[in-house]
C-alpha positions in Angstrom: 228.1 220.0 -45.1 230.8 220.7 -47.4 232.1 224.5 -47.6 234.4 225.5 -50.9 236.0 229.1 -51.3 237.0 230.6 -54.6 237.6 234.1 -55.8 235.2 235.2 -58.6 236.6 238.9 -58.8 239.0 241.1 -57.1 238.2 241.8 -53.1 234.8 239.3 -53.7 235.3 235.4 -52.2 232.5 232.9 -52.9 231.5 230.4 -50.5 229.6 227.3 -51.7 227.9 225.3 -49.5 226.9 222.1 -50.3 224.3 220.4 -47.8 221.7 221.2 -45.7 222.1 223.9 -43.2 220.2 222.2 -40.1 222.0 222.0 -36.7 224.5 219.3 -37.8 225.2 220.9 -41.1 225.8 224.3 -39.6 227.9 222.8 -36.9 230.3 221.2 -39.6 230.6 224.2 -41.7 230.4 227.2 -39.2 234.2 227.3 -38.6 235.2 227.5 -42.5 232.3 229.6 -43.2 233.3 232.1 -40.8 236.9 232.3 -41.4 235.9 232.7 -45.1 233.7 235.3 -44.5 236.5 237.2 -42.6 239.3 236.6 -45.2 237.5 239.1 -47.5 235.6 242.3 -47.8 233.0 241.4 -50.0 230.8 237.7 -49.8 228.7 236.0 -52.1 227.5 232.8 -50.4 226.4 230.4 -53.3 223.5 228.3 -52.0 222.7 226.2 -55.2 223.7 223.3 -53.5 221.6 223.5 -50.0 218.7 221.4 -49.6 217.3 223.2 -46.5 218.1 226.0 -44.1 217.1 226.0 -40.5 217.0 228.6 -38.2 220.6 227.7 -37.0 221.8 228.2 -40.5 219.9 231.4 -40.8 221.4 232.8 -37.8 225.2 231.9 -39.3 224.3 233.5 -42.5 223.0 236.9 -40.8 225.8 236.6 -38.4 228.2 236.8 -41.3 226.3 239.4 -43.0 226.7 241.6 -39.7 230.6 241.1 -39.7 230.9 241.8 -43.1 228.9 245.2 -42.6 231.0 246.1 -39.8 233.8 245.7 -41.7 232.5 248.0 -44.2 231.9 245.1 -46.5 228.7 243.3 -47.8 227.2 239.6 -48.3 225.2 238.5 -50.4 223.3 235.3 -50.8 222.8 233.6 -54.4 221.2 231.0 -56.4 218.8 229.0 -53.7 216.7 226.5 -54.8 212.9 226.9 -55.0 212.9 225.4 -51.1 215.6 227.3 -49.9 213.9 230.3 -51.4 210.9 230.3 -49.9 212.5 229.5 -46.3 214.4 232.7 -47.0 211.8 234.8 -48.0 209.4 233.2 -44.7 212.2 234.2 -42.5 212.2 237.9 -43.9 216.7 237.4 -44.3 216.1 239.6 -47.4 215.6 242.6 -45.3 219.0 242.0 -44.0 221.0 239.8 -46.8 220.5 240.6 -50.4 218.9 237.3 -52.4 219.9 236.9 -55.8 218.5 234.2 -58.5 221.8 234.2 -60.3 225.2 234.2 -59.4 226.1 237.1 -62.1 223.3 239.2 -60.5 225.1 238.8 -57.1 228.8 239.4 -59.1 227.2 242.5 -60.5 226.4 244.2 -56.8 230.1 244.4 -56.4 
């Protein structure tokens, strides 16, 4: 799992995940992901390059969203592919973390 970070808008950090958010992928990404989440008030997690999300990956995403909420910020998910979107929907994560089909939609919420 690769993690890259940029800032598409003031006070908004985009975290791009690339790979599988299974046990190994989540372990590989978690430290860098958590540091990126803590670095900005508002976070967009770009899932366009994520091929699979397991329960461990869901846990990491929910923990990040809870962290931002406690800090007075917000985290959203953007651009999941069809399989990832189905997994997210099945888990009900969108009740905790908003999911947007497009990056522009995610940016517009900040």
